[in-house]
N, C-alpha and C positions, 0 to 999 in steps of 0.2 A: 504494499499499500504506499502511496505517496503521501508525504506529511502535508497537512493543511497549510494553506498560504497564511502567512502572518500579516496582520494589519500593521503597515510600517508606522502609523501614527500611534497605535496602541503600544507597539514595541518601543518607540521612542519614549513615550511617556513612562514606560516601565523602567528604561534605563535612566532617565532623569531622576525618577523617584529613588531608585536604588543608589544613585550617586549621592544624592542629598542625604540620605540616611548614613551612608558611609562618612560623609563630611561631618555630620553631627557627631558620630562616634569618635572620629579622629580628633575633632576640635576639643571634645571632653578629654581626650587622653593627652592633649597638649602638642599635637602635630604642628609643624611650622605653618604659619598663615599663608606664606607664599605657595606652598603646595596645595593648600585648601583652596586658594584663589584659582589656581590652574585647574583644579578638578571642577570647580564651579563653572568657569568659563567653558570647559569642554562639555559639560552637561547642557549649558545654554546653547552651544553650537548644535548639538544633536537635536535639541528642541526646535531650534530655528530652521534647520535644514528639513525637518519633517513638517514645518508649518503647524506644530501642535502647540497650543498653549500650555504652559507649565501646569501640571496637575495640582499645584499649590497656588495657582494664579489668583484664585478667589479667596485665598486666605491672606490676611494682612501680614506684611513682613514684620518679623519679631526681633526683639533683643531678648537676652535671658537675664534673669535677676540673679542675686547673690548665690542662690542654690541651684541654678541651671534651668529653672522653670521658665516657660516662654512668657514674655510681656509684650502685648500688642503695641506697635508704633503707629503714630498718626498716619492717616492715609497719604498726606502730602509728602511726609518723609519716606513712605514706601516707594513712591515714584521717582525719588531723587536718585540719579546715578552718582556713584562715588567716583571722583576724578582719579586717573591713573596716579599710582604712587601715594594716594591719600589713605591707604590702609585697606584691609580686607573688606569687601562689600558685605552687606547684611545677607543673611540666608533665610529663606522662607523656612518656617518650622516644618520639618519633613515628615511629621507623623500625622497621617490623615485618617487613621483608625479610631473608632469611638472607644471612650474609656469604659471599662467594665463598670457595673452598677456598684453603688455603695449603700450602706445602711442595712440593718437586719431584714426589714420587710422586702427590700428590693432584691435581697439575695436568696429568698426561699426557693424560687425556681432554680436557681443555680445549684443549690444544695441538693435538691432532689434529682437533678439531671446528672449531677457528678458522681453519685454513690456507685452506680453500677460500673462506670468507667474506672474509678479508682480501684475498686475491688478487682477488676479485670487485670489492671496494670500491675497491682501488687502480686496477684497470682503469677503473672508472667515473669516479674522480677524474681520471684522465689525460685522459679524453675529455670531461670536463665543460666546458660553455660557458655556465654559468648566470649569470656576472657577467663584468664587463670584464677581469678579471685574465687570462682565457684569451688575450687579444689581446697581452698584454706578457710573459707567462711564456715562458721557454725550455722548461720542462717542469713537470708537477705533482710534488708531493713528498708522496706519501700517508703513508708512515711506514716504520719499520724496526725489526726485532727479532721478539719472539715473546711468547707468553702463558706461557712456561715458568715465570718467577719469580712471575708475578701482580702485577708492578709496572708502571705506566704512567706515563711522563713526558709532559706536554702543554704545549707551548710556545705561541707566538703565531703566527708565520708564517715561511716559509722566507726566508733572505737570499740574497745573490748566489751564495756558494758552494753553498748548497743547490739553488738554481735551476739551476745549472750541472750539478751532479751527480746531482740527483734523489733526494738523501737527506737527511734532517733532521739538523740540529745536526752539521755537519761543518766549520764555520769556527772561529774563535777561541772563540766561546761554546760551540760543540759540543766542542771539545778539553777545555774546562773541565768540562762536563757528564761527559764520558768519565772524567775524572780523579776526579770526585765519586763516580761509580759504582764505579770501581776502589777508591777509599778506603773505601767501605762494605764491599766485599768483603774488603779487607786487614784491616779492623777486625772482620770476622766479625759484623757487626751482626745479621744473620739467619743463624744457624748451620744448616748443611746446605743453604742456598740459594745457589748460585753467582750473582753479580751481574756481568754484563757486558752490553755493548751488544746482543749477540744473545740474552740470556735476559730482558732488560726489552724493553718496547716503547716507542718514541719517536716522537712525532708532534707536529703543531701543529693549532691551531684552523683556520687557513687552509691549503689545500694548495697554493696558488700564491703567489708572491712579489708583494707590493705594490711598485709603482714606487718606486725610491729608498728602499726599506725604510720607507716611511711606515706609520703606524698603520692597522690593518684599519678599514674603514668598516662601519657597522652592517648595510648590505644585504649585504656581503660575508661577514660572520660569519653572518648569517641563511641565506644561500645554501649556505655550506660546513659549517655545524654538523652537518647530518644524516650527513655522511660521518664525523665524529668519533664521533657518538653510536653509529652502527652498529659502528664499530670497537670501542668500549667494550663493546657488547653481545656481540660475538664473542670479545673478549679475556677477559671476566669477571674483571677485575683484583681482587686482594685490596685493593691500595691505589693510589689515582690521586695523583700529585704535580702540581699546577698550577705551572707555571713562569711567574710574571708575571700581570699584570693581567687580560689578556684571557681567558686560560684560566680564571682564578679567577672572574671575573664571569659567564662562560658557565655553568660547571658548578656553582658555589656558588649562583648565582641571585641574588646581590645585588651592589651597586656598593660599592666601598671601596678603601682603599690596601691595599698588601700588608702593611705594618706593622700595620694593623688587623685584617687577615684571617688572618695566620699565627699559628702557636702554638695553633690550635684543630683539632679533628677534626670533619669534616663527613661526610655520607653521600651518595653518589650511587648510587641503586639498591642493588645488592648490594655496592658498594665503600665502603671508608673513603676519605676524600679529605683531603689537606692541601694548604696553600698556601705557596709560598716565592718568593724572589726569582729572577728569570730570571738565567741565567749571564751574559748581556751586561751586566745591572745590576751584577753582581759585578766584572766587568772595568772598569766606569766607576768603581766605588766598592768598593774591596777590603774596607772595613769590613763589607760585607754578607756576606763569606764565613763569618764565625763564626755568624751566625744561620741561614745555610743549612745549615751542618753540624749545628746544634742540630735543625733541621727534619728532617734525614736520620735522626738518632737517633730523633726522634719517629716518623718513618715506620716505622723498624724495630720499635719497641715496640708500635705499633698493629698492625703485620703479625702479630706473634707473639700478640697478645692476642685473645681471643674477642669 
C-alpha cells in the first residue's frame, strides 16, 4: 500500500509547533539565546514557505514570570518586531493543550475512568521482564494513590523497603514525603482539595529496584518509561511534581541540575509540571527542605491558576 499524501500545511504546522516546544524546553535549561533565535527563525521560515499561519497565531505573545509561568503581553507589543541585535524575540507560549481539571468535584469522572487502566498497568509492570531488574527484584512497585486530587509525585526508583512491600516511598524518604503532603494539607495550600497519600498518586520512573539502590541505567529508563507515561495518561494530573533528577530529565526532556530546573513551571501534555529535590536528598542535606517547601507552595499556586 502507498502511504497517504500528507497535507503540507498540516505538516508545516506540526514542525513549527514541535520546534517551539523544543525552544521552550531548551530555554528553561539555559541554552544560549542565539541558538534559540536561530531555531525560531527556521520555524518561521517553514511556516512562511507553506503559507500557514503559526498554530499559536491566535494566542497572545507571552513573557514568563519569576516561576516560568506565561504572562500575556499587550496586543500592541505582540505585533512589534524586535530589531536585529536587540536580543532574542519573544516566543509564543507553545502549549496549546487544555489543562486537566482541578478540584475534587471536577475530578470524579477522572478517578472513575482511571481505576481500570491503573490496575492493568500495575499488572503488566509486575509481570514485566523487559530488563534485567526483573531478576533481582522481590516485586515490582507500580504506584499508589488515586487521581482524586490531580497531583502526581514521580520519584526515581524503589528502594529496599519499597521492594519488600510493593509500595513506593515507604522508607525514611517516603515518611518525609508523607509529612510534606500532610503539611500542604494542614496549611490548606489548595482549599477544598484534601491532600493525603490516598488522594495524590505516588510512583517512580522505574518500577523495580536497582541492585544496591544504584542509579537507573539508560536502557532501564527506556524500558520502564512507557508504564509511567501510561499512568500519567490515565491519571490526567493537574500538576506533576518531579522528585529528583531522573524524573525531571525524563518528563521535562532536558538534562540539568535540580537547582537549575526547579523554580520554573513546565508543561507535560495537559499537566503543569514542577521539579524539586528528592526527599532522600533532603535527608542527606536538610538545607534542601526550605526550597522543597517553596516548591510545594508553587505547586499549589499553579494548581489554582488557569
